[in-house]
N, CA, C, O and CB atoms as a CASP TS submission, in Angstrom:
PFRMAT TS
TARGET T0000
AUTHOR 0000-0000-0000
METHOD Language model
MODEL 1
PARENT N/A
ATOM      1  N   MET     1      51.147  64.904  22.661  1.00  0.00           N
ATOM      2  CA  MET     1      51.227  65.522  24.308  1.00  0.00           C
ATOM      3  C   MET     1      52.887  65.192  24.549  1.00  0.00           C
ATOM      4  O   MET     1      53.623  65.825  25.306  1.00  0.00           O
ATOM      5  CB  MET     1      49.971  64.469  25.726  1.00  0.00           C
ATOM      6  N   GLU     2      53.218  64.189  23.814  1.00  0.00           N
ATOM      7  CA  GLU     2      54.930  64.252  24.048  1.00  0.00           C
ATOM      8  C   GLU     2      55.601  65.490  23.387  1.00  0.00           C
ATOM      9  O   GLU     2      56.603  65.991  23.897  1.00  0.00           O
ATOM     10  CB  GLU     2      55.732  62.867  23.329  1.00  0.00           C
ATOM     11  N   ALA     3      55.074  65.953  22.311  1.00  0.00           N
ATOM     12  CA  ALA     3      55.987  66.854  21.801  1.00  0.00           C
ATOM     13  C   ALA     3      55.757  68.131  22.298  1.00  0.00           C
ATOM     14  O   ALA     3      56.445  69.060  21.874  1.00  0.00           O
ATOM     15  CB  ALA     3      55.990  66.872  20.443  1.00  0.00           C
ATOM     16  N   ARG     4      54.678  68.366  23.342  1.00  0.00           N
ATOM     17  CA  ARG     4      54.236  69.549  23.729  1.00  0.00           C
ATOM     18  C   ARG     4      54.939  69.487  25.191  1.00  0.00           C
ATOM     19  O   ARG     4      55.251  70.547  25.733  1.00  0.00           O
ATOM     20  CB  ARG     4      52.583  69.721  23.627  1.00  0.00           C
ATOM     21  N   LEU     5      55.163  68.367  25.765  1.00  0.00           N
ATOM     22  CA  LEU     5      55.933  68.424  27.052  1.00  0.00           C
ATOM     23  C   LEU     5      57.697  68.134  26.984  1.00  0.00           C
ATOM     24  O   LEU     5      58.525  68.139  27.895  1.00  0.00           O
ATOM     25  CB  LEU     5      55.202  67.260  28.008  1.00  0.00           C
ATOM     26  N   GLY     6      57.859  67.876  25.443  1.00  0.00           N
ATOM     27  CA  GLY     6      59.390  68.222  24.975  1.00  0.00           C
ATOM     28  C   GLY     6      59.865  66.569  25.533  1.00  0.00           C
ATOM     29  O   GLY     6      61.075  66.654  25.741  1.00  0.00           O
ATOM     30  N   ILE     7      59.504  65.459  25.778  1.00  0.00           N
ATOM     31  CA  ILE     7      59.944  64.343  26.061  1.00  0.00           C
ATOM     32  C   ILE     7      59.743  63.322  25.054  1.00  0.00           C
ATOM     33  O   ILE     7      58.740  63.700  24.449  1.00  0.00           O
ATOM     34  CB  ILE     7      59.479  64.035  27.159  1.00  0.00           C
ATOM     35  N   ALA     8      60.213  62.051  24.451  1.00  0.00           N
ATOM     36  CA  ALA     8      60.498  61.210  23.829  1.00  0.00           C
ATOM     37  C   ALA     8      59.462  60.268  23.993  1.00  0.00           C
ATOM     38  O   ALA     8      58.909  60.396  25.085  1.00  0.00           O
ATOM     39  CB  ALA     8      61.642  60.893  24.053  1.00  0.00           C
ATOM     40  N   CYS     9      59.061  59.476  23.372  1.00  0.00           N
ATOM     41  CA  CYS     9      58.298  58.300  23.694  1.00  0.00           C
ATOM     42  C   CYS     9      59.184  56.902  24.356  1.00  0.00           C
ATOM     43  O   CYS     9      60.150  56.410  23.772  1.00  0.00           O
ATOM     44  CB  CYS     9      57.577  57.927  22.290  1.00  0.00           C
ATOM     45  N   PRO    10      58.746  56.490  25.425  1.00  0.00           N
ATOM     46  CA  PRO    10      59.601  55.324  25.911  1.00  0.00           C
ATOM     47  C   PRO    10      60.329  54.389  24.894  1.00  0.00           C
ATOM     48  O   PRO    10      61.536  54.182  24.779  1.00  0.00           O
ATOM     49  CB  PRO    10      58.737  54.453  26.709  1.00  0.00           C
ATOM     50  N   LEU    11      59.159  53.822  24.105  1.00  0.00           N
ATOM     51  CA  LEU    11      59.563  53.036  23.180  1.00  0.00           C
ATOM     52  C   LEU    11      60.828  53.687  22.125  1.00  0.00           C
ATOM     53  O   LEU    11      61.878  53.066  21.965  1.00  0.00           O
ATOM     54  CB  LEU    11      58.275  52.670  22.492  1.00  0.00           C
ATOM     55  N   THR    12      60.649  54.563  21.678  1.00  0.00           N
ATOM     56  CA  THR    12      61.601  55.170  20.627  1.00  0.00           C
ATOM     57  C   THR    12      62.968  55.455  21.751  1.00  0.00           C
ATOM     58  O   THR    12      64.083  55.421  21.231  1.00  0.00           O
ATOM     59  CB  THR    12      60.830  56.821  19.747  1.00  0.00           C
ATOM     60  N   VAL    13      62.899  55.698  23.083  1.00  0.00           N
ATOM     61  CA  VAL    13      64.408  55.722  23.669  1.00  0.00           C
ATOM     62  C   VAL    13      64.794  54.121  23.886  1.00  0.00           C
ATOM     63  O   VAL    13      65.989  53.926  23.660  1.00  0.00           O
ATOM     64  CB  VAL    13      64.506  56.660  25.298  1.00  0.00           C
ATOM     65  N   TRP    14      64.283  53.295  24.154  1.00  0.00           N
ATOM     66  CA  TRP    14      64.173  51.911  24.426  1.00  0.00           C
ATOM     67  C   TRP    14      65.042  51.310  22.887  1.00  0.00           C
ATOM     68  O   TRP    14      65.929  50.458  22.835  1.00  0.00           O
ATOM     69  CB  TRP    14      62.305  51.410  24.673  1.00  0.00           C
ATOM     70  N   GLU    15      64.500  51.992  21.889  1.00  0.00           N
ATOM     71  CA  GLU    15      65.190  51.373  20.863  1.00  0.00           C
ATOM     72  C   GLU    15      66.530  51.923  20.235  1.00  0.00           C
ATOM     73  O   GLU    15      67.299  51.466  19.389  1.00  0.00           O
ATOM     74  CB  GLU    15      64.303  51.274  19.914  1.00  0.00           C
ATOM     75  N   ASP    16      66.512  52.988  20.918  1.00  0.00           N
ATOM     76  CA  ASP    16      67.800  54.013  20.420  1.00  0.00           C
ATOM     77  C   ASP    16      68.982  53.130  21.300  1.00  0.00           C
ATOM     78  O   ASP    16      70.038  52.722  20.814  1.00  0.00           O
ATOM     79  CB  ASP    16      67.622  56.077  21.030  1.00  0.00           C
ATOM     80  N   LEU    17      68.526  52.937  22.743  1.00  0.00           N
ATOM     81  CA  LEU    17      69.653  51.992  23.411  1.00  0.00           C
ATOM     82  C   LEU    17      69.795  50.765  22.853  1.00  0.00           C
ATOM     83  O   LEU    17      70.934  50.308  22.757  1.00  0.00           O
ATOM     84  CB  LEU    17      69.432  51.697  24.820  1.00  0.00           C
ATOM     85  N   ALA    18      68.815  50.106  22.444  1.00  0.00           N
ATOM     86  CA  ALA    18      69.274  49.126  21.781  1.00  0.00           C
ATOM     87  C   ALA    18      69.924  49.111  20.471  1.00  0.00           C
ATOM     88  O   ALA    18      70.469  48.099  20.031  1.00  0.00           O
ATOM     89  CB  ALA    18      68.440  48.477  21.745  1.00  0.00           C
ATOM     90  N   ARG    19      69.874  50.209  19.851  1.00  0.00           N
ATOM     91  CA  ARG    19      70.692  50.346  18.759  1.00  0.00           C
ATOM     92  C   ARG    19      72.089  50.827  19.022  1.00  0.00           C
ATOM     93  O   ARG    19      72.867  51.005  18.085  1.00  0.00           O
ATOM     94  CB  ARG    19      70.076  51.179  17.878  1.00  0.00           C
ATOM     95  N   GLY    20      72.452  51.056  20.352  1.00  0.00           N
ATOM     96  CA  GLY    20      73.875  51.373  20.555  1.00  0.00           C
ATOM     97  C   GLY    20      73.856  53.209  20.753  1.00  0.00           C
ATOM     98  O   GLY    20      74.945  53.779  20.678  1.00  0.00           O
ATOM     99  N   GLY    21      72.877  53.852  20.943  1.00  0.00           N
ATOM    100  CA  GLY    21      73.300  55.138  21.355  1.00  0.00           C
ATOM    101  C   GLY    21      71.755  56.063  20.957  1.00  0.00           C
ATOM    102  O   GLY    21      70.683  55.528  20.672  1.00  0.00           O
ATOM    103  N   VAL    22      71.966  57.263  21.023  1.00  0.00           N
ATOM    104  CA  VAL    22      70.624  57.962  21.274  1.00  0.00           C
ATOM    105  C   VAL    22      70.994  58.727  19.769  1.00  0.00           C
ATOM    106  O   VAL    22      72.120  59.000  19.354  1.00  0.00           O
ATOM    107  CB  VAL    22      70.385  59.069  22.979  1.00  0.00           C
ATOM    108  N   ARG    23      70.001  58.916  19.262  1.00  0.00           N
ATOM    109  CA  ARG    23      70.088  59.634  17.773  1.00  0.00           C
ATOM    110  C   ARG    23      69.380  61.100  18.031  1.00  0.00           C
ATOM    111  O   ARG    23      68.679  61.309  19.021  1.00  0.00           O
ATOM    112  CB  ARG    23      69.140  58.649  16.418  1.00  0.00           C
ATOM    113  N   PRO    24      69.586  61.857  17.256  1.00  0.00           N
ATOM    114  CA  PRO    24      68.696  63.292  17.605  1.00  0.00           C
ATOM    115  C   PRO    24      67.725  63.543  16.598  1.00  0.00           C
ATOM    116  O   PRO    24      67.236  64.655  16.398  1.00  0.00           O
ATOM    117  CB  PRO    24      69.609  64.691  17.666  1.00  0.00           C
ATOM    118  N   ASP    25      67.401  62.358  15.868  1.00  0.00           N
ATOM    119  CA  ASP    25      66.092  62.255  15.010  1.00  0.00           C
ATOM    120  C   ASP    25      65.109  61.384  15.704  1.00  0.00           C
ATOM    121  O   ASP    25      65.564  60.561  16.498  1.00  0.00           O
ATOM    122  CB  ASP    25      66.358  61.647  13.541  1.00  0.00           C
ATOM    123  N   SER    26      63.666  61.456  15.495  1.00  0.00           N
ATOM    124  CA  SER    26      62.719  60.341  16.144  1.00  0.00           C
ATOM    125  C   SER    26      62.714  59.256  15.053  1.00  0.00           C
ATOM    126  O   SER    26      63.366  59.148  14.015  1.00  0.00           O
ATOM    127  CB  SER    26      61.065  60.898  16.507  1.00  0.00           C
ATOM    128  N   PHE    27      61.879  58.576  15.555  1.00  0.00           N
ATOM    129  CA  PHE    27      61.473  57.385  15.164  1.00  0.00           C
ATOM    130  C   PHE    27      60.904  57.362  13.849  1.00  0.00           C
ATOM    131  O   PHE    27      61.254  56.631  12.922  1.00  0.00           O
ATOM    132  CB  PHE    27      60.643  56.903  16.042  1.00  0.00           C
ATOM    133  N   VAL    28      59.919  58.300  13.850  1.00  0.00           N
ATOM    134  CA  VAL    28      58.932  58.255  12.492  1.00  0.00           C
ATOM    135  C   VAL    28      59.942  59.140  11.512  1.00  0.00           C
ATOM    136  O   VAL    28      59.911  58.997  10.290  1.00  0.00           O
ATOM    137  CB  VAL    28      57.099  59.114  12.733  1.00  0.00           C
ATOM    138  N   GLY    29      60.831  60.058  12.165  1.00  0.00           N
ATOM    139  CA  GLY    29      61.862  60.854  11.062  1.00  0.00           C
ATOM    140  C   GLY    29      62.977  60.124  10.418  1.00  0.00           C
ATOM    141  O   GLY    29      63.664  60.528   9.479  1.00  0.00           O
ATOM    142  N   ARG    30      63.091  58.676  11.223  1.00  0.00           N
ATOM    143  CA  ARG    30      64.175  58.141  10.321  1.00  0.00           C
ATOM    144  C   ARG    30      63.401  57.283   9.394  1.00  0.00           C
ATOM    145  O   ARG    30      63.979  57.025   8.338  1.00  0.00           O
ATOM    146  CB  ARG    30      65.370  57.309  11.092  1.00  0.00           C
ATOM    147  N   TRP    31      62.302  56.822   9.549  1.00  0.00           N
ATOM    148  CA  TRP    31      61.344  56.073   8.582  1.00  0.00           C
ATOM    149  C   TRP    31      61.107  56.775   7.394  1.00  0.00           C
ATOM    150  O   TRP    31      61.309  56.344   6.258  1.00  0.00           O
ATOM    151  CB  TRP    31      60.015  55.798   9.170  1.00  0.00           C
ATOM    152  N   VAL    32      60.557  58.159   7.784  1.00  0.00           N
ATOM    153  CA  VAL    32      60.388  59.110   6.530  1.00  0.00           C
ATOM    154  C   VAL    32      61.396  59.351   5.758  1.00  0.00           C
ATOM    155  O   VAL    32      61.105  59.374   4.562  1.00  0.00           O
ATOM    156  CB  VAL    32      59.999  60.332   6.817  1.00  0.00           C
ATOM    157  N   GLN    33      62.697  59.577   6.071  1.00  0.00           N
ATOM    158  CA  GLN    33      63.886  59.768   5.734  1.00  0.00           C
ATOM    159  C   GLN    33      64.186  58.549   4.773  1.00  0.00           C
ATOM    160  O   GLN    33      64.637  58.724   3.641  1.00  0.00           O
ATOM    161  CB  GLN    33      64.745  59.930   6.939  1.00  0.00           C
ATOM    162  N   ARG    34      63.961  57.540   5.199  1.00  0.00           N
ATOM    163  CA  ARG    34      64.605  55.990   4.634  1.00  0.00           C
ATOM    164  C   ARG    34      63.473  55.839   2.901  1.00  0.00           C
ATOM    165  O   ARG    34      63.759  55.292   1.836  1.00  0.00           O
ATOM    166  CB  ARG    34      64.069  54.169   6.330  1.00  0.00           C
ATOM    167  N   LEU    35      62.245  56.567   3.315  1.00  0.00           N
ATOM    168  CA  LEU    35      61.543  56.387   2.331  1.00  0.00           C
ATOM    169  C   LEU    35      61.567  57.497   1.024  1.00  0.00           C
ATOM    170  O   LEU    35      61.368  57.310  -0.176  1.00  0.00           O
ATOM    171  CB  LEU    35      60.359  56.234   2.930  1.00  0.00           C
ATOM    172  N   LEU    36      61.858  58.576   1.698  1.00  0.00           N
ATOM    173  CA  LEU    36      62.263  59.862   0.592  1.00  0.00           C
ATOM    174  C   LEU    36      63.648  59.780  -0.201  1.00  0.00           C
ATOM    175  O   LEU    36      63.898  60.027  -1.380  1.00  0.00           O
ATOM    176  CB  LEU    36      62.391  61.341   1.450  1.00  0.00           C
ATOM    177  N   PHE    37      64.512  59.322   0.916  1.00  0.00           N
ATOM    178  CA  PHE    37      65.854  59.533   0.074  1.00  0.00           C
ATOM    179  C   PHE    37      66.436  58.189   0.179  1.00  0.00           C
ATOM    180  O   PHE    37      66.848  57.665   1.214  1.00  0.00           O
ATOM    181  CB  PHE    37      66.948  60.747   0.663  1.00  0.00           C
ATOM    182  N   TYR    38      66.425  57.506  -1.422  1.00  0.00           N
ATOM    183  CA  TYR    38      66.737  56.195  -1.608  1.00  0.00           C
ATOM    184  C   TYR    38      68.307  56.177  -1.634  1.00  0.00           C
ATOM    185  O   TYR    38      68.968  57.208  -1.758  1.00  0.00           O
ATOM    186  CB  TYR    38      66.049  55.626  -2.896  1.00  0.00           C
ATOM    187  N   ARG    39      68.836  54.962  -1.511  1.00  0.00           N
ATOM    188  CA  ARG    39      70.338  54.816  -1.947  1.00  0.00           C
ATOM    189  C   ARG    39      70.516  53.933  -2.802  1.00  0.00           C
ATOM    190  O   ARG    39      70.495  52.744  -2.485  1.00  0.00           O
ATOM    191  CB  ARG    39      71.246  54.507  -0.973  1.00  0.00           C
ATOM    192  N   ALA    40      70.719  54.331  -4.013  1.00  0.00           N
ATOM    193  CA  ALA    40      70.848  53.393  -5.294  1.00  0.00           C
ATOM    194  C   ALA    40      71.798  54.443  -6.122  1.00  0.00           C
ATOM    195  O   ALA    40      71.987  55.654  -5.999  1.00  0.00           O
ATOM    196  CB  ALA    40      69.173  52.940  -6.172  1.00  0.00           C
ATOM    197  N   PRO    41      72.397  53.292  -7.161  1.00  0.00           N
ATOM    198  CA  PRO    41      73.310  53.901  -8.055  1.00  0.00           C
ATOM    199  C   PRO    41      72.524  55.082  -9.067  1.00  0.00           C
ATOM    200  O   PRO    41      71.317  54.954  -9.268  1.00  0.00           O
ATOM    201  CB  PRO    41      73.997  52.661  -8.922  1.00  0.00           C
ATOM    202  N   GLU    42      73.040  55.862  -9.486  1.00  0.00           N
ATOM    203  CA  GLU    42      72.787  56.944 -10.360  1.00  0.00           C
ATOM    204  C   GLU    42      72.000  56.096 -11.737  1.00  0.00           C
ATOM    205  O   GLU    42      70.974  56.629 -12.161  1.00  0.00           O
ATOM    206  CB  GLU    42      74.368  57.819 -10.732  1.00  0.00           C
ATOM    207  N   TRP    43      72.406  54.995 -12.316  1.00  0.00           N
ATOM    208  CA  TRP    43      71.512  54.671 -13.192  1.00  0.00           C
ATOM    209  C   TRP    43      70.206  54.032 -12.943  1.00  0.00           C
ATOM    210  O   TRP    43      69.406  53.826 -13.856  1.00  0.00           O
ATOM    211  CB  TRP    43      72.084  54.036 -13.911  1.00  0.00           C
ATOM    212  N   VAL    44      70.004  53.744 -11.819  1.00  0.00           N
ATOM    213  CA  VAL    44      68.710  53.256 -11.278  1.00  0.00           C
ATOM    214  C   VAL    44      67.530  54.598 -11.361  1.00  0.00           C
ATOM    215  O   VAL    44      66.457  54.523 -11.960  1.00  0.00           O
ATOM    216  CB  VAL    44      69.013  52.688  -9.578  1.00  0.00           C
ATOM    217  N   PHE    45      68.030  55.802 -10.609  1.00  0.00           N
ATOM    218  CA  PHE    45      67.296  56.807 -10.904  1.00  0.00           C
ATOM    219  C   PHE    45      67.079  57.206 -12.427  1.00  0.00           C
ATOM    220  O   PHE    45      65.960  57.611 -12.739  1.00  0.00           O
ATOM    221  CB  PHE    45      67.818  57.776 -10.204  1.00  0.00           C
ATOM    222  N   THR    46      68.185  57.113 -13.511  1.00  0.00           N
ATOM    223  CA  THR    46      67.762  57.376 -14.956  1.00  0.00           C
ATOM    224  C   THR    46      67.023  56.359 -15.561  1.00  0.00           C
ATOM    225  O   THR    46      66.379  56.668 -16.564  1.00  0.00           O
ATOM    226  CB  THR    46      68.871  57.603 -15.815  1.00  0.00           C
ATOM    227  N   ALA    47      66.989  55.398 -15.224  1.00  0.00           N
ATOM    228  CA  ALA    47      66.268  54.289 -15.803  1.00  0.00           C
ATOM    229  C   ALA    47      64.762  54.485 -15.464  1.00  0.00           C
ATOM    230  O   ALA    47      63.896  54.311 -16.321  1.00  0.00           O
ATOM    231  CB  ALA    47      66.825  52.902 -15.259  1.00  0.00           C
ATOM    232  N   ALA    48      64.473  54.860 -14.161  1.00  0.00           N
ATOM    233  CA  ALA    48      63.172  55.254 -13.549  1.00  0.00           C
ATOM    234  C   ALA    48      62.593  56.298 -14.143  1.00  0.00           C
ATOM    235  O   ALA    48      61.419  56.171 -14.492  1.00  0.00           O
ATOM    236  CB  ALA    48      63.256  55.571 -12.221  1.00  0.00           C
ATOM    237  N   TYR    49      63.206  57.397 -14.356  1.00  0.00           N
ATOM    238  CA  TYR    49      62.912  58.556 -15.110  1.00  0.00           C
ATOM    239  C   TYR    49      62.553  58.131 -16.594  1.00  0.00           C
ATOM    240  O   TYR    49      61.406  58.348 -16.985  1.00  0.00           O
ATOM    241  CB  TYR    49      64.128  59.542 -15.051  1.00  0.00           C
ATOM    242  N   ALA    50      63.442  57.556 -17.410  1.00  0.00           N
ATOM    243  CA  ALA    50      63.245  57.148 -18.481  1.00  0.00           C
ATOM    244  C   ALA    50      61.542  56.421 -18.582  1.00  0.00           C
ATOM    245  O   ALA    50      60.580  56.856 -19.214  1.00  0.00           O
ATOM    246  CB  ALA    50      64.483  56.259 -18.712  1.00  0.00           C
ATOM    247  N   ALA    51      61.615  55.452 -17.899  1.00  0.00           N
ATOM    248  CA  ALA    51      60.297  54.502 -17.709  1.00  0.00           C
ATOM    249  C   ALA    51      59.232  55.351 -17.692  1.00  0.00           C
ATOM    250  O   ALA    51      58.316  55.352 -18.515  1.00  0.00           O
ATOM    251  CB  ALA    51      60.228  53.607 -16.369  1.00  0.00           C
ATOM    252  N   TRP    52      59.371  56.190 -16.600  1.00  0.00           N
ATOM    253  CA  TRP    52      58.053  57.454 -16.417  1.00  0.00           C
ATOM    254  C   TRP    52      57.683  58.177 -17.329  1.00  0.00           C
ATOM    255  O   TRP    52      56.527  58.560 -17.511  1.00  0.00           O
ATOM    256  CB  TRP    52      58.252  58.520 -15.537  1.00  0.00           C
ATOM    257  N   ALA    53      58.946  58.512 -18.203  1.00  0.00           N
ATOM    258  CA  ALA    53      58.582  59.485 -19.604  1.00  0.00           C
ATOM    259  C   ALA    53      57.943  58.512 -20.643  1.00  0.00           C
ATOM    260  O   ALA    53      56.956  58.858 -21.292  1.00  0.00           O
ATOM    261  CB  ALA    53      60.106  60.262 -20.408  1.00  0.00           C
ATOM    262  N   LEU    54      58.499  57.344 -20.780  1.00  0.00           N
ATOM    263  CA  LEU    54      57.863  56.649 -21.661  1.00  0.00           C
ATOM    264  C   LEU    54      56.548  56.220 -21.534  1.00  0.00           C
ATOM    265  O   LEU    54      55.747  56.174 -22.467  1.00  0.00           O
ATOM    266  CB  LEU    54      58.484  55.763 -21.857  1.00  0.00           C
ATOM    267  N   ALA    55      56.268  55.831 -20.109  1.00  0.00           N
ATOM    268  CA  ALA    55      54.805  55.556 -19.763  1.00  0.00           C
ATOM    269  C   ALA    55      53.935  56.834 -20.038  1.00  0.00           C
ATOM    270  O   ALA    55      52.755  56.580 -20.277  1.00  0.00           O
ATOM    271  CB  ALA    55      54.657  55.119 -18.190  1.00  0.00           C
ATOM    272  N   THR    56      54.300  58.194 -20.052  1.00  0.00           N
ATOM    273  CA  THR    56      53.529  59.213 -20.248  1.00  0.00           C
ATOM    274  C   THR    56      53.343  59.315 -21.540  1.00  0.00           C
ATOM    275  O   THR    56      52.195  59.376 -21.980  1.00  0.00           O
ATOM    276  CB  THR    56      53.947  60.296 -19.726  1.00  0.00           C
ATOM    277  N   LEU    57      54.464  59.351 -22.391  1.00  0.00           N
ATOM    278  CA  LEU    57      54.119  59.337 -23.804  1.00  0.00           C
ATOM    279  C   LEU    57      53.801  57.996 -24.335  1.00  0.00           C
ATOM    280  O   LEU    57      53.989  57.979 -25.551  1.00  0.00           O
ATOM    281  CB  LEU    57      55.194  59.899 -24.586  1.00  0.00           C
ATOM    282  N   ALA    58      53.439  57.006 -23.924  1.00  0.00           N
ATOM    283  CA  ALA    58      52.396  56.090 -24.305  1.00  0.00           C
ATOM    284  C   ALA    58      51.099  56.257 -24.049  1.00  0.00           C
ATOM    285  O   ALA    58      50.226  56.030 -24.886  1.00  0.00           O
ATOM    286  CB  ALA    58      52.605  55.034 -23.866  1.00  0.00           C
ATOM    287  N   THR    59      50.807  56.799 -22.496  1.00  0.00           N
ATOM    288  CA  THR    59      49.638  57.032 -22.311  1.00  0.00           C
ATOM    289  C   THR    59      49.050  58.113 -23.241  1.00  0.00           C
ATOM    290  O   THR    59      47.911  57.942 -23.676  1.00  0.00           O
ATOM    291  CB  THR    59      49.534  57.276 -21.048  1.00  0.00           C
ATOM    292  N   LEU    60      49.687  59.111 -23.542  1.00  0.00           N
ATOM    293  CA  LEU    60      49.065  60.231 -24.609  1.00  0.00           C
ATOM    294  C   LEU    60      49.032  59.711 -26.032  1.00  0.00           C
ATOM    295  O   LEU    60      48.524  60.294 -26.989  1.00  0.00           O
ATOM    296  CB  LEU    60      49.980  61.643 -24.657  1.00  0.00           C
ATOM    297  N   TRP    61      49.562  58.687 -26.041  1.00  0.00           N
ATOM    298  CA  TRP    61      49.252  58.371 -27.561  1.00  0.00           C
ATOM    299  C   TRP    61      48.366  57.173 -27.655  1.00  0.00           C
ATOM    300  O   TRP    61      48.040  56.853 -28.798  1.00  0.00           O
ATOM    301  CB  TRP    61      50.599  58.073 -28.428  1.00  0.00           C
ATOM    302  N   LEU    62      47.979  56.553 -26.807  1.00  0.00           N
ATOM    303  CA  LEU    62      47.096  55.451 -26.521  1.00  0.00           C
ATOM    304  C   LEU    62      45.572  56.135 -26.530  1.00  0.00           C
ATOM    305  O   LEU    62      44.608  55.888 -27.255  1.00  0.00           O
ATOM    306  CB  LEU    62      47.527  54.714 -25.022  1.00  0.00           C
ATOM    307  N   VAL    63      45.746  57.159 -25.367  1.00  0.00           N
ATOM    308  CA  VAL    63      44.638  58.089 -25.059  1.00  0.00           C
ATOM    309  C   VAL    63      44.758  59.171 -25.242  1.00  0.00           C
ATOM    310  O   VAL    63      45.146  59.717 -24.209  1.00  0.00           O
ATOM    311  CB  VAL    63      44.237  58.129 -24.022  1.00  0.00           C
ATOM    312  N   PRO    64      44.594  60.057 -26.296  1.00  0.00           N
ATOM    313  CA  PRO    64      44.904  61.300 -26.874  1.00  0.00           C
ATOM    314  C   PRO    64      44.032  62.370 -26.233  1.00  0.00           C
ATOM    315  O   PRO    64      42.821  62.167 -26.321  1.00  0.00           O
ATOM    316  CB  PRO    64      44.727  61.248 -28.375  1.00  0.00           C
ATOM    317  N   PRO    65      44.420  63.458 -25.612  1.00  0.00           N
ATOM    318  CA  PRO    65      43.412  64.651 -25.106  1.00  0.00           C
ATOM    319  C   PRO    65      42.581  64.695 -26.030  1.00  0.00           C
ATOM    320  O   PRO    65      42.929  64.492 -27.193  1.00  0.00           O
ATOM    321  CB  PRO    65      43.944  66.092 -24.871  1.00  0.00           C
ATOM    322  N   ARG    66      41.119  65.014 -25.636  1.00  0.00           N
ATOM    323  CA  ARG    66      40.431  65.111 -26.732  1.00  0.00           C
ATOM    324  C   ARG    66      39.727  66.797 -26.097  1.00  0.00           C
ATOM    325  O   ARG    66      39.367  66.965 -24.932  1.00  0.00           O
ATOM    326  CB  ARG    66      39.310  63.552 -27.061  1.00  0.00           C
ATOM    327  N   ARG    67      39.687  67.578 -26.890  1.00  0.00           N
ATOM    328  CA  ARG    67      38.955  69.143 -26.650  1.00  0.00           C
ATOM    329  C   ARG    67      37.659  68.960 -26.375  1.00  0.00           C
ATOM    330  O   ARG    67      37.236  68.036 -27.070  1.00  0.00           O
ATOM    331  CB  ARG    67      38.965  70.196 -27.923  1.00  0.00           C
ATOM    332  N   LYS    68      36.555  69.567 -25.449  1.00  0.00           N
ATOM    333  CA  LYS    68      35.194  69.737 -25.530  1.00  0.00           C
ATOM    334  C   LYS    68      34.830  70.561 -26.607  1.00  0.00           C
ATOM    335  O   LYS    68      35.412  71.565 -27.018  1.00  0.00           O
ATOM    336  CB  LYS    68      34.687  70.226 -24.377  1.00  0.00           C
ATOM    337  N   ALA    69      33.530  69.886 -27.131  1.00  0.00           N
ATOM    338  CA  ALA    69      32.820  70.595 -28.200  1.00  0.00           C
ATOM    339  C   ALA    69      32.166  71.619 -27.459  1.00  0.00           C
ATOM    340  O   ALA    69      31.744  71.458 -26.314  1.00  0.00           O
ATOM    341  CB  ALA    69      31.828  69.731 -29.053  1.00  0.00           C
ATOM    342  N   ARG    70      32.065  72.910 -28.263  1.00  0.00           N
ATOM    343  CA  ARG    70      31.654  74.043 -27.848  1.00  0.00           C
ATOM    344  C   ARG    70      30.114  74.456 -28.428  1.00  0.00           C
ATOM    345  O   ARG    70      29.598  75.525 -28.103  1.00  0.00           O
ATOM    346  CB  ARG    70      32.736  74.975 -28.216  1.00  0.00           C
TER
END
């Protein structure tokens, strides 16, 4: 209903005022952005990608894919 009327939730308005100003993004938008876009050094992402690749290879080695018998 708020989106259709083009108004902000009063709690979001109060939060923005408590934080010291009005932000253009919404409350949910801020949390989604924090979840999707991490602030970390580059080596953290490199280590995470390497760990994911090793886990994938280990899974394929421990439980190899099988073809169905025809």
